[in-house]
C-alpha positions in Angstrom: 50.3 127.6 -24.9 49.5 129.9 -28.0 47.9 133.2 -27.7 46.2 134.7 -30.6 46.2 137.8 -32.8 43.7 137.8 -35.6 41.7 139.5 -38.5 38.0 139.2 -39.1 37.1 136.2 -41.1 35.2 136.7 -44.4 34.6 133.3 -46.0 34.8 130.1 -43.9 35.6 126.9 -45.6 33.6 123.8 -44.9 34.3 120.2 -45.1 38.1 119.6 -45.5 39.6 116.2 -46.0 43.3 116.2 -46.7 46.2 118.2 -45.1 49.7 118.3 -46.5 52.7 118.8 -44.3 55.9 120.0 -46.1 59.2 119.6 -44.4 62.3 120.7 -46.1 65.3 118.7 -45.0 69.1 119.3 -45.5 71.6 117.2 -43.4 69.2 116.5 -40.5 70.0 112.8 -39.6 70.0 113.6 -36.0 66.5 114.8 -35.7 64.6 113.0 -38.5 63.5 110.1 -36.4 62.3 112.1 -33.4 60.6 114.9 -35.5 58.6 112.2 -37.5 57.3 110.5 -34.3 56.3 113.8 -32.8 54.7 114.8 -36.1 52.8 111.6 -36.3 51.3 112.1 -32.7 50.4 115.8 -33.6 48.6 114.7 -36.7 46.7 111.8 -34.9 45.4 114.5 -32.5 43.6 116.3 -35.2 40.2 115.4 -36.6 41.7 115.4 -40.3 40.6 112.1 -41.9 43.6 112.0 -44.4 47.2 113.6 -44.4 50.3 113.5 -46.4 53.8 114.3 -45.3 56.1 115.6 -48.1 59.8 115.5 -47.1 62.0 117.4 -49.6 65.5 116.3 -49.5 67.6 119.4 -50.4 70.8 117.7 -51.3 71.6 116.1 -48.1 75.2 114.5 -47.9 74.6 112.6 -44.6 72.2 109.9 -44.0 69.1 112.0 -44.1 67.7 110.4 -47.3 68.2 106.8 -45.9 66.3 107.8 -42.7 63.5 109.4 -44.8 63.2 106.2 -46.9 62.9 104.3 -43.5 60.1 106.7 -42.4 58.3 106.2 -45.9 58.6 102.4 -45.5 56.7 102.7 -42.1 54.4 105.4 -42.9 52.4 105.2 -46.2 51.5 109.1 -45.7 54.9 109.9 -46.3 56.5 110.9 -49.8 60.0 112.1 -50.6 61.1 114.5 -53.1 64.8 114.0 -53.8 66.6 116.9 -55.3 69.5 116.4 -57.4 71.7 118.9 -55.4 71.1 121.6 -52.8 68.9 124.1 -54.2 68.2 126.0 -51.0 65.2 126.2 -48.6 63.1 128.6 -50.7 63.3 126.1 -53.6 62.4 123.3 -51.3 59.3 125.0 -50.0 58.2 125.9 -53.4 58.5 122.1 -54.5 56.4 121.1 -51.5 53.8 123.7 -52.4 53.8 122.5 -56.0 53.5 118.9 -55.3 51.0 119.3 -52.3 47.5 117.9 -52.9 46.0 118.9 -49.7 43.3 121.5 -49.0 45.9 123.2 -47.0 49.5 122.7 -46.3 51.6 123.5 -43.1 55.3 124.2 -43.7 57.6 123.1 -40.7 61.3 122.6 -40.4 62.7 119.2 -39.1 64.8 120.6 -36.3 62.0 120.8 -33.8 62.4 124.4 -33.1 58.9 124.8 -34.3 56.9 122.3 -32.2 54.5 119.9 -34.2 52.3 119.8 -31.3 50.9 123.3 -32.3 49.4 121.6 -35.5 46.1 120.7 -34.1 45.5 124.3 -32.9 46.7 125.7 -36.5 44.2 123.3 -38.2 41.5 124.5 -35.8 42.1 128.1 -36.9 42.0 127.2 -40.5 38.6 125.4 -40.1 37.2 128.6 -38.9 37.9 130.0 -42.4 41.3 131.5 -42.4 43.4 131.0 -45.6 46.8 131.8 -43.9 47.7 130.9 -40.3 51.0 132.7 -39.3 53.0 131.5 -36.4 54.6 134.6 -34.5 57.6 133.8 -32.4 57.4 135.7 -29.0 60.8 134.0 -28.0 63.7 132.5 -29.7 65.3 129.9 -27.3 68.8 129.1 -28.3 69.5 132.1 -30.4 72.3 134.3 -29.2 71.8 138.0 -28.5 73.4 139.2 -31.8 71.1 136.9 -34.0 68.2 138.1 -32.2 69.0 141.7 -32.5 69.9 141.2 -36.3 66.6 139.3 -36.9 64.8 142.1 -35.1 66.6 144.6 -37.3 65.8 142.8 -40.5 62.0 142.4 -39.7 61.9 146.1 -38.8 63.6 147.2 -42.1 61.3 144.8 -44.2 58.4 146.3 -42.5 59.1 149.8 -43.6 60.5 149.3 -47.2 58.4 146.5 -48.5 55.3 147.0 -50.8 53.2 145.1 -48.2 54.0 145.1 -44.5 55.7 141.8 -43.6 54.6 140.5 -40.2 57.3 140.9 -37.5 59.1 137.7 -36.4 56.9 135.3 -38.5 59.1 132.5 -40.1 58.2 129.8 -42.6 56.2 127.8 -40.0 52.6 128.5 -41.1 49.4 127.1 -42.8 48.4 127.9 -46.3 44.9 127.1 -48.0 44.6 125.7 -51.3 43.6 129.3 -52.5 46.9 130.5 -51.0 49.0 127.7 -52.5 47.3 128.3 -56.1 48.3 132.0 -55.8 51.8 131.1 -54.9 52.1 128.8 -57.9 51.2 131.8 -60.4 54.4 133.4 -59.2 57.2 132.0 -61.4 60.2 134.1 -60.3 63.5 132.5 -59.7 64.7 134.8 -57.1 62.4 133.9 -54.4 62.0 135.3 -50.9 59.1 133.1 -49.5 58.3 135.2 -46.6 57.7 138.2 -48.7 55.6 136.0 -51.2 53.5 134.7 -48.4 52.6 138.4 -47.4 52.1 139.5 -50.9 49.4 137.3 -51.7 47.0 138.5 -49.0 44.0 136.4 -48.2 42.3 136.2 -44.5 45.2 135.8 -41.9 45.3 134.4 -38.4 48.3 134.9 -36.2 49.2 132.6 -33.2 51.9 133.5 -30.8 54.3 130.7 -29.7 57.6 130.1 -27.9 60.3 128.8 -30.4 62.2 125.9 -28.9 66.0 125.2 -28.9 67.3 123.0 -31.6 66.5 119.3 -30.8 70.0 117.8 -32.0 72.5 118.7 -34.6 73.7 122.0 -35.7 72.2 124.9 -37.7 72.9 125.1 -41.3 72.7 129.1 -41.0 75.9 131.0 -40.4 76.1 134.8 -40.3 77.2 134.8 -43.9 74.4 132.8 -45.1 71.9 135.0 -43.1 73.4 138.0 -44.5 73.1 136.5 -48.1 69.6 135.7 -47.4 68.8 139.3 -46.0 70.2 140.6 -49.3 68.3 138.3 -51.3 65.0 139.2 -49.5 65.6 142.9 -49.8 66.4 142.9 -53.4 63.7 140.4 -54.3 60.9 141.9 -52.4 61.3 145.6 -53.0 63.1 148.3 -55.2 63.6 150.5 -52.3 67.3 150.4 -52.4 67.2 151.6 -56.0 65.0 154.6 -54.9 67.3 155.1 -52.0 70.3 155.3 -54.3 68.4 157.8 -56.5 67.7 160.1 -53.5 71.1 160.0 -52.0 72.5 160.9 -55.4 70.2 163.9 -55.9 71.0 165.0 -52.3 74.8 164.7 -52.7 74.4 166.5 -55.9 72.6 169.4 -54.4 75.0 169.7 -51.6 78.1 169.7 -54.0 76.3 172.4 -55.8 75.7 174.6 -53.0 79.2 173.9 -51.6 80.5 175.0 -55.1 78.7 178.2 -54.6 80.1 178.8 -51.3 83.7 178.1 -52.6 83.1 180.6 -55.4 81.8 183.4 -53.4 84.4 182.7 -50.8 87.4 182.9 -53.4 85.6 185.9 -55.0 85.4 188.2 -52.0 88.1 186.7 -49.6 90.6 184.9 -51.8 92.0 181.5 -51.4 95.4 181.5 -49.8 95.8 178.0 -49.0 94.6 175.2 -51.2 92.5 172.6 -49.3 94.1 169.3 -50.6 93.0 167.1 -47.6 89.3 168.5 -47.7 89.4 167.8 -51.5 90.6 164.3 -51.1 87.8 163.7 -48.4 85.2 165.0 -50.9 86.4 163.0 -53.8 86.6 159.8 -51.8 83.1 160.3 -50.3 81.6 160.9 -53.9 83.6 158.0 -55.3 82.1 155.8 -52.4 78.6 156.9 -53.0 79.0 156.2 -56.7 80.3 152.7 -56.1 77.6 152.0 -53.7 74.8 153.1 -56.2 76.5 150.9 -59.0 76.7 148.0 -56.5 72.9 148.2 -55.7 72.1 148.5 -59.4 74.4 145.4 -60.0 72.4 143.4 -57.5 69.2 144.0 -59.4 70.8 143.6 -62.9 72.2 140.2 -61.7 68.7 139.1 -60.7 67.4 140.2 -64.0 70.0 138.1 -65.6 69.1 135.0 -63.6 65.3 135.6 -64.4 65.9 135.9 -68.3 67.6 132.4 -68.2 64.4 130.9 -67.4 66.0 127.9 -65.7 64.0 125.8 -63.5 64.0 126.5 -59.8 65.1 123.0 -58.8 65.6 119.7 -60.4 64.1 116.3 -58.9 66.3 113.2 -58.9 63.3 111.1 -57.9 59.9 111.6 -56.5 59.1 108.6 -53.9 55.5 108.0 -53.2 53.5 105.3 -51.4 52.8 103.8 -54.7 56.5 102.8 -55.1 56.9 99.0 -54.7 57.5 98.1 -51.1 59.8 95.4 -52.2 62.2 97.9 -53.6 62.4 100.1 -50.7 64.4 97.9 -48.5 67.1 97.5 -51.1 67.2 101.3 -51.7 67.6 102.0 -48.0 70.3 99.4 -47.8 72.2 101.2 -50.5 71.7 104.5 -49.0 72.9 103.4 -45.6 76.1 101.8 -47.1 76.7 105.1 -49.2 
């Protein structure tokens, strides 16, 4: 059962007719059938007259695409965006937002850690006039202590260094109105940290608390190395705070070295220097060298992102966009080919 944390509604939105559900998929063959059944039941429990379900196949190498095609064959609300390769979840969510035609869109993972049964309540809050409905995780079942603590630390850091305070423990599971989606479409950057972008656009926000479930089946696609890369990507894409920190650390170190030099000068002048301090000298040199390399590394992270942005490459490439208008007679053949692959 959800509990609520909200802001005041400014502009209610009357008369909605179409809801889009965006589902990134990467090697989720164990959960697709169960997820789609639960999603259908959840959408049937709403009063929304029309829905579209957009699956984004992000370079799956298992039977995920074949199973998605079967779902599409049985459910006319389904469409599939098939990437040419794996471009990452941020690109998959962006593709869903760019292709969604609904008055609002709900982003949800296929692993059933985020319960589809909460969708009617999310839509109910949107009907009251909110542009964004965030889902705040008050528990994370199935996550180990280390993962929970590192996630907590990440959100704490981002809450203090970002240009706009990012809500704590709010993932990608959320609703976005048409206004919010249009705002996100105006943001063309290639280095995308969607949680930060969702926060940056503003708009009226509603926050619902929920308990995150354990994974329904299969294994997570996120290891600690991947999470570390995501954290670095998020920090460097969302804020320039590391560059500012490097400047302040350099300034503080320079001042410290200046005053330490004065201390050595007067000590030598008045008391002499009988024994040269080779060990202390090496410590200082290595310390300053480490700070310089750290600052160069931080600058390099940002320079690399500038390099990627200047190329102007598309964020993702679509192999094929399967829609309900595709000939139904061709689908069984495609499914058979996928199953035999």
